[in-house]
N, C-alpha and C positions, 0 to 999 in steps of 0.2 A: 461435399457438404458435411457439416458437423454431425457426428454420430451421438446425439444426446442420449440415446439408449444405453451407451457405454458408461454413463455416469452412475447408473443404478448399482448400488452395492459398494461403491468406492468409499473408502475411509478418507475423509478430508478434514484436515486441521487448519483452523484459521486463527491467527493471532490478532489481537485488537478486535475481537469479534462481538463485543458487547453492544456496539452501536454503529451507525454510519455504513460505510462501504462493507465492512466486515460482516455486519449483521444482515444486510441486504443480500450479500453473496451466500451466506449460510442458508437463508430462507429459500433462495432460488435453487440451490443445489439439493436441499432436502426435498423440495417439491419434485425433483427428478429421481428421487430414490437413493441419494447418497447418505452415508452415515456421518453425521456432523459432530465435530468436537470444536468448541470455541473456547479460547482463553483470553483473559484480559487482566490488566493490572487493577482495574476497578472491580473488586470482588463482588460488591453488592449488585452492581449493574449487570455483570456477566451472569450471575446466578439468576437474577430477575429475567433477563432475556432468554437464558437457556431453558428455564422452567416454562416460560410463557410459550415457547415454540417447541418444547419437547425435544430438544437436541439430545443426542445420545450421551455426550460428555460435555461438561462445562465447569469452569472454575478459574481461580486466580492463576495468572501466568505473568511473570516478570521476564520479558524477553532479554533483559540485560543481565540476568543472573543464570549462570550455567546450570546450577542445581535445580532451579525452578523450571527452566525450559526442559531439561532432560527428564525430570520427574514427571512433568505433564505429558510428554510424548510416551514415556514408559507406561503411564496409566492408560493412555488412549490405546496403545497396542495390546495391553493386557486385557482391556475390556472389549475392544472392537476388532482387533487383529491388525495386521501390517498396514502402515500408513501408505496410501496411494498418492495423495496430493497434500503438500504443505504450502499454505498461502501465508507468506510473511507480510502481513498487512499493517501491523502496529506501527504507528508513526505520529509525530507531533509537529505543529507548525506555528510556533510563536512568530509574531511579526514585529517590525520596527528596525531602526537604524542599528547597524552593528555596534557602533560606539556606545549605544545605550543598552546593549544586551549583556546581562550579568553573566559572568564566567560559568556559573553553575547551570545556566540555561543553555549556553553554548555546548557544554559537556553533555547535558541531558539530550539535546537534539541529536548529537552524534552517537551517544550511547544507544538510544532507541532506534533511530532511523538507519544507522549504519551497522554498529556492532550487533544489534538485535537481529538484523537481516543476515549478517555473516554467521553469527552463532546458530541461528535457526537452520540456515542452509547446511552448515557443517553437520549438525545433529541429524538432519534429514538425510543427507548423503550417506552417513554412516549406517543408517538403517536400510536405506534403499539399495545401496550398491551391491551387497551380497545377494540380493534377490534379482538384480539385473532389471529392475523396473521402478518407476516412480517419477513424480513431477514436482518440481519446486517452482512456485510462482511468487515473484517478488514485486510488491507494489511500489513502483517508483512515482514519477510525476512528469508531466510535460515541463515542469520547472527544471528537470534534470537535463533538458536539451537547450535551455536558454538561461538568461540571467535577469531576474526581476528584482529591482530595488525594494528593500524592506524584507527580503527573504534570503539574505546572503548565506547564512549557515544552512538553512533548509535547502536552498539550491545546491549547495556543495554536497549535502547528504544524499540528495537524489541523483546527482551526477555520479556519486560513488556507487550507488545501487545499480545503476545502468552498467557501468564498467565492470563491476563485480559479477553481475549476472551473465553478461556477454562472455566473460572469461571462463566461467563455469561451463557454459555451453560448449566451448571448445575443449576445455580440460577433460570433460567427461563424455566427449563424443564417442559413440560406439559402445557405450556401457549399458544402454537401455534407459538411462535417465534423461529427462527433459527439463530444460530450464527456460523460464519465460519471464519477461518484464511487462508490467502493465503501467501505462503512462496516462493517468487521468488528468483532465483539465480541472479547474476549480469546481468543486462539487458541493451541493447543498447539504452539508453535514455540519456538525458542531465545529469541526476543524476550520470550516470556511465561514463561520459566522462573522458578521460585521464587515466583510470585505466583498468587493464587487469584482467582476471579471477583469483581468489585467488588460484586456483589449475591448473596445466598445463594439467589436464585431461579434462577440460571443456572449452567450448566456451561460451561467453555471449549470453543470449537468446534475441530474438526479442520481442518487446512489444506486438506484435500480439499473441505470444505464451502464454504470461501471460493472455492476454485478453480472449483467447479461453478457458483457464482453469477457469476463472471467469464465463464465460458464462455457462460452463458445471456445475459449482457449483450452479448457480441459477436454472438451469433446473433439477438438481439432487443434492440437498443439502447434504453436508458432513461437518464434523467438521473441516477438515484441508486438504489442498492440497499443494503439493510441486511441483515447476516448475523450471526447467525441471525434468522429472522423474529420469534421471540419476543423476542430482545434488542432488535430494532428497535422493536417495539411498546412495550416498557418505556421505551426511550429517548425516544420521541415522547410517551408519556404523561407522563413526568417534565417534559418541556418545556411541557406544557399546564397543569400544576399551579401554584398560587401558589408563589413562591420559598421561603417559610418552610416550606410543606408538603413540597415536593420535597426540600429539604435535610434536613429531619427524617426523611423516609422513607428517604433515602439512608443516613443515619447508622444508622437502625434495621436496615437490610439489610446493613450492614457495609462500605459504600463508604468510610467515613472512614479505615479502617485497612488496607484491602486492599493498597495500594501503599506503606504506611509500616510500621507495627508488625508486620503479618502476613507481610511478605516473608521468605522463606527465603534469607538472604544467602549461605549456602554453595552452595545450588543455583543461585544467580544469579551467582556470582562469575565464572565463565568468560565469560559473556555480557557482563557489565559491563566486564570487563577488555578484551575484544575491541573493543567499540564506543568505548572511550576511546583506543585506539591511533591 
C-alpha cells in the first residue's frame, strides 16, 4: 500500500505548475504536507497560483534555458533544502497536420517537451546523486505509446520522454534514485481544450485524477503509470494487435479525426495562441 505519510516534509518541484495537471498535483501534495515549489514560463499566472495556494516557492521558469532552470532549482534548495522530487510536467500540444506546422512550432514542441525534460532530469540527477536519494517523475502521455493523426510532433516528443526515462531508470539503478513516467490520457485542461477523446470509448480525465496517480507514485514508486486505468489498458491492447488491425480499429473509434477535423478551433484558439508566443 502507498505510504502517503512519507510525503510530509518532502521538497517537491513541479515545472509547468501554474495550471492544469501541474497545479492540481501541487495542491494534492501540499495537502499531504509536502513543501511545494512551482515554476512556469507564464510568470503572471504562476505568481497568481502560487500566492493563492501559499506554495513555498513560485516563480518564472523557462525549462528550455539552462540558466533559468538551474537558477530556479538553486533558489528552491537555498530556501527549502535538498530537492526530494522533481516533476518535469511542462509541455505543449499544438494540433494539426504536420505539413501545416510552422518550423518554429515544431522546434518549440521539441524544446519544451523533450529538451526541457532532459535538462530538468540532468539538473535533478546532479543534485540528487551525491545524496543517494531522490525521484524524477517525467510526464509523458499515452500518445507516447501510439500514433494519433494531428499530433505527429507531439507524439514523437512523448515517445522520446518514455525512452529517455526508461533509460535513466537502468543507467542509475542501485544509486538510490528513482525514475518514473506518467502517461495521462486526454485531460480536461487548457492543453486539451477544443478536442475530444481520440476514441469514443473514453472520456477525458480530470486533472485531479492525474494528480492522484502522481501522488501515489511518490508514495509508492513504480517505473510507469497509465491514467486512466481503462485508457492504459486500451493503449496496451492496441500495441499488441497487428498493425493493420490496430490502425483500422483506431479509425473506427474516431482517432483519425479527433485532433484534425473534429477540433473546435474557436475553443482552442486561446491556447494555440499562447503556446506559439
